[in-house]
C-alpha positions in Angstrom: 54.4 5.0 25.6 53.1 8.5 26.2 53.0 9.1 22.4 51.0 5.9 21.9 48.5 6.9 24.5 48.1 10.3 22.9 47.6 8.8 19.5 44.8 6.5 20.7 43.2 9.4 22.6 43.3 11.5 19.4 41.8 8.7 17.3 38.9 8.1 19.8 38.2 11.9 19.9 38.2 12.1 16.1 35.8 9.1 15.9 33.4 10.8 18.4 33.4 14.1 16.4 32.8 12.4 13.1 30.0 10.3 14.5 28.4 13.3 16.2 28.5 15.2 12.9 26.8 12.5 10.9 23.5 13.7 9.5 20.6 11.6 10.9 17.0 11.5 9.9 14.7 13.4 12.1 11.5 11.5 12.2 9.7 14.4 13.9 9.3 16.0 10.4 7.3 13.0 9.2 3.6 12.5 9.5 1.8 9.2 9.4 -1.5 8.8 7.6 -3.5 6.0 9.2 -7.2 5.5 9.6 -7.7 5.0 13.3 -9.7 8.2 13.9 -12.3 7.3 11.3 -15.7 6.1 12.6 -16.5 2.5 11.5 -20.1 1.5 11.1 -21.5 -1.5 13.0 -20.9 -3.7 10.0 -17.1 -3.2 10.4 -16.4 -1.2 7.3 -17.3 2.0 5.4 -18.0 1.7 1.6 -19.5 5.1 0.7 -23.1 4.1 1.1 -23.7 7.5 2.8 -23.0 9.1 -0.6 -20.4 11.4 0.9 -18.0 10.6 -2.0 -14.8 10.5 -0.1 -13.1 10.4 3.3 -10.0 12.2 4.6 -7.2 11.0 6.9 -4.5 13.4 8.0 -5.2 15.8 5.2 -5.2 13.2 2.5 -8.4 12.7 0.5 -9.5 9.3 -0.6 -12.2 9.3 -3.3 -15.1 6.9 -3.3 -17.8 6.2 -5.9 -20.8 4.3 -4.6 -23.6 3.0 -6.8 -26.9 2.8 -4.8 -28.7 0.9 -7.5 -26.2 -2.0 -7.4 -24.9 -1.4 -3.9 -21.3 -1.5 -5.3 -18.4 0.9 -4.9 -15.0 1.6 -6.3 -12.1 3.9 -5.3 -11.4 3.7 -1.6 -13.2 2.3 1.4 -11.9 1.6 4.9 -12.4 -1.3 7.3 -11.2 -3.0 10.4 -12.4 -6.5 9.4 -9.9 -9.3 9.9 -11.6 -12.5 8.5 -8.6 -14.2 6.9 -10.2 -17.6 6.3 -13.5 -16.9 4.4 -13.1 -17.1 0.6 -15.2 -15.2 -1.9 -16.6 -11.7 -2.8 -18.6 -11.5 0.4 -15.3 -11.1 2.3 -14.1 -8.2 0.2 -13.6 -5.9 3.3 -11.0 -8.0 5.1 -7.3 -7.9 5.2 -5.6 -11.4 5.1 -3.0 -10.7 7.8 -4.1 -12.6 10.9 -2.1 -10.2 13.1 -4.2 -7.2 12.0 -6.8 -7.6 14.8 -8.9 -4.4 15.0 -6.5 -2.1 13.2 -8.3 0.2 10.7 -7.0 0.4 7.1 -8.0 1.6 3.7 -9.0 -0.7 0.8 -8.6 0.3 -2.9 -10.7 -1.1 -5.7 -10.2 0.5 -9.2 -12.8 2.2 -11.3 -13.3 0.8 -14.7 -13.9 4.3 -16.2 -11.0 6.4 -14.9 -8.2 6.7 -12.4 -9.2 7.4 -8.8 -6.7 9.2 -6.7 -5.6 9.6 -3.1 -4.5 13.2 -2.9 -3.1 16.0 -0.8 -4.8 19.4 -0.9 -4.4 21.4 -4.2 -1.0 23.0 -4.5 0.6 20.9 -1.7 3.4 18.5 -2.6 4.9 15.9 -0.3 7.7 13.3 -0.2 6.2 9.9 0.7 8.8 7.8 2.4 6.8 4.6 2.8 3.4 2.8 2.8 2.3 -0.4 4.3 0.5 -2.8 1.9 -1.2 -6.2 2.3 -3.5 -8.4 0.2 -7.2 -8.4 0.7 -8.5 -11.8 1.8 -10.8 -12.3 -1.2 -7.9 -11.7 -3.5 -5.4 -13.7 -1.5 -7.5 -16.9 -1.2 -8.6 -16.6 -4.9 -4.9 -16.7 -5.9 -4.1 -19.4 -3.4 -6.9 -21.8 -4.2 -8.5 -20.6 -7.4 -12.3 -20.2 -7.9 -14.9 -20.1 -10.6 -13.5 -16.8 -12.0 -9.8 -17.0 -11.3 -7.0 -19.6 -11.6 -5.0 -21.1 -8.8 -1.6 -19.3 -9.0 1.1 -21.7 -10.0 -1.5 -23.9 -11.7 -2.0 -27.6 -10.9 1.7 -28.3 -10.8 2.7 -25.1 -9.1 5.1 -24.3 -11.9 3.1 -21.6 -13.8 5.0 -18.3 -13.4 2.0 -16.3 -12.2 2.2 -12.9 -10.7 -0.1 -10.1 -9.5 1.2 -6.6 -9.0 0.1 -3.0 -8.3 1.8 0.0 -9.9 1.8 3.1 -7.7 2.0 6.3 -9.7 2.9 9.7 -8.2 1.7 12.9 -9.8 2.7 16.5 -9.1 0.4 19.5 -8.6 0.1 19.9 -12.4 -1.2 16.3 -12.8 2.1 15.2 -14.4 3.2 11.7 -13.5 6.6 12.0 -11.9 7.4 8.5 -10.8 6.1 4.9 -10.6 6.8 1.8 -8.5 5.8 -1.8 -9.1 4.9 -3.8 -6.0 4.3 -7.6 -6.5 1.4 -8.7 -4.3 2.0 -12.3 -5.5 5.0 -13.8 -7.4 5.3 -17.3 -8.7 8.1 -16.6 -11.2 11.1 -18.0 -9.3 12.5 -21.3 -10.6 12.7 -22.4 -7.0 9.0 -22.8 -6.0 9.8 -22.4 -2.3 10.3 -18.7 -3.1 6.8 -18.3 -4.5 4.7 -16.0 -2.4 1.3 -14.3 -1.9 1.7 -11.2 0.3 -0.2 -12.2 3.5 1.5 -9.8 6.1 1.5 -6.1 6.3 4.7 -5.1 4.6 6.4 -1.6 4.4 7.4 -0.4 0.9 9.7 2.5 0.2 8.1 5.2 -2.0 10.8 7.8 -2.0 11.6 7.0 -5.7 8.3 8.6 -6.6 9.8 12.0 -5.8 7.7 15.0 -4.8 4.0 14.3 -5.3 0.5 15.7 -4.8 -1.5 12.5 -5.5 -1.2 8.8 -6.0 -3.0 6.3 -8.3 -2.9 2.5 -8.1 -3.0 0.3 -11.2 -3.3 -3.6 -11.2 -1.9 -6.1 -13.6 -1.8 -9.9 -13.5 -0.9 -13.0 -15.5 -4.6 -14.1 -15.0 -6.6 -12.1 -17.6 -9.8 -12.5 -19.5 -12.0 -10.7 -22.0 -12.7 -7.9 -19.6 -9.2 -7.5 -18.1 -7.6 -8.8 -14.9 -9.4 -11.9 -13.5 -7.6 -11.7 -10.1 -9.7 -9.7 -7.6 -8.2 -6.3 -7.8 -8.2 -5.2 -4.2 -5.4 -3.7 -2.1 -5.2 -2.9 1.6 -3.1 0.1 2.6 -2.1 1.8 5.8 0.6 4.0 7.5 1.5 6.3 4.7 4.6 8.2 6.0 5.3 11.6 4.4 6.9 14.9 4.9 6.3 18.3 3.3 8.7 18.7 0.3 9.9 22.1 1.7 11.4 20.5 4.8 15.1 19.8 4.5 16.5 17.4 7.0 
């Protein structure tokens, strides 16, 4: 009996030691890039009309290109608008997630001339653990219902295998692409139509596969294309970029 007790005691102690020695992630080494500290104009969004050319959140620079003649922009803007029911271009500054409330977030819209980057300072490389993404309301409702420029995803029968995705590319300090990740913002490819979806909730995506990066780019693709490229409104809402310096070893 005594030997059985000692054996159980030994096993319990061994389990405690092994558990205590397991390497756990220390989240204190991570920083979060969000946009809560940025001032939002009365209209509820910033689109670069002040000609500043960029904004910075937690040491990450987001480039903006504003055209005062056409009052249009590309690159990055930011917003806290949450109109998830109004369709059309006039609602390009809203995230479609009803739970967003007054949370601030960035919006990406691509340039037709060149890549536009979100970047850390020159010479700095980081490991990005994750990012939160959601569809813009204009894009989401366009895919859901169709409009004068874009088809209804799934078609009239719901069987068309449509999809809309963004490829996130990571680059090192030398400008060399070191990793890519495809994120489907809408996917109607499953044979079971009940699994079709348009991303309408903030969702966290793992970006560790990109490796050690200095900057990110975002490239859209869709099954709905025309003579000038993608017909689907190419907008992306992003928030909560979690990263740590590449020199920190946990």
